[in-house]
C-alpha positions in Angstrom: 14.9 -150.7 49.6 13.2 -153.8 48.0 10.6 -153.6 50.7 9.4 -150.3 49.6 9.0 -151.5 46.0 7.1 -154.5 47.2 4.9 -152.3 49.3 4.2 -150.0 46.4 3.3 -152.9 44.1 0.9 -154.3 46.7 -0.7 -150.9 47.0 -1.2 -150.5 43.3 -2.7 -153.9 43.0 -4.9 -153.4 46.0 -6.2 -150.1 44.4 -6.9 -151.9 41.1 -8.6 -154.7 43.1 -10.8 -152.1 44.8 -11.8 -150.5 41.6 -12.7 -153.9 40.2 -14.8 -154.7 43.3 -16.5 -151.3 42.9 -17.4 -152.1 39.4 -18.8 -155.5 40.4 -20.5 -154.2 43.5 -18.7 -156.5 45.8 -18.9 -155.1 49.3 -16.4 -157.4 50.9 -13.9 -156.9 48.1 -14.2 -153.1 48.5 -13.7 -153.3 52.2 -10.6 -155.5 52.0 -9.1 -153.9 48.9 -9.5 -150.4 50.3 -8.1 -151.5 53.7 -5.1 -153.1 52.1 -4.6 -150.1 49.8 -4.7 -147.7 52.8 -2.4 -149.8 55.1 0.2 -150.6 52.6 0.1 -147.1 51.0 0.8 -145.7 54.5 3.8 -148.2 54.9 5.1 -147.1 51.5 4.8 -143.4 52.2 6.5 -143.7 55.7 9.3 -145.9 54.2 10.1 -143.2 51.7 9.9 -140.4 54.2 12.2 -142.1 56.7 14.7 -143.8 54.3 14.4 -141.9 51.1 14.0 -143.3 47.6 15.8 -146.5 46.5 19.5 -145.9 45.7 20.4 -146.6 42.1 23.8 -148.3 41.9 
């Protein structure tokens, strides 16, 4: 389940990057940051729905 954790971290960092790009009015940064956030966020949600939360041992 390390993959889900990595996807979640990428999603959070892309969201932060998108907000920073919005603050700086960087259109290309907004487009790529939002796209990354949406795609990796979708992967994260689908991984959780299909495989559940990471097991704690």
